[in-house]
C-alpha positions, 0 to 999 in steps of 0.5 A: 799596544804591546808587540808580541815577539815570536818567542812569546807566541804559543804557536812558535812554541808548538812548532818547536816541540813538534820538530824536537819530537820529529827529530827524536822520532827520526833519530830512532828510525835511523838507529833501528835501521842501522841496528837491522843492518848490523844483524844482517851483517852478522847473520851473513858473517855466520853463513860465511863461517859455516860455509868455510867450516864445510869447505874445510871439512870437504878438503880434508875429506878429499885430502884423506881419500887421495891419501888412501887411494894413493896407498891402494895403488901402491899396494896393488903395484907390489 
């Protein structure tokens, strides 16, 4: 009577293939989540860039307004 090794068992092959497919699936899910995370970071970076640009424009307008007010005050004093 021949004893069957675990490697000769069809169920062993099915388990190994199932685990390999599960590993591939989990790696795909992890990659997708990582990709989504980077897309969210990129979107937030874009929002920060836009807010910084608007802040720079506002500071520029404030500087111009301050300059014109000072010029008007000098004209009034003369």
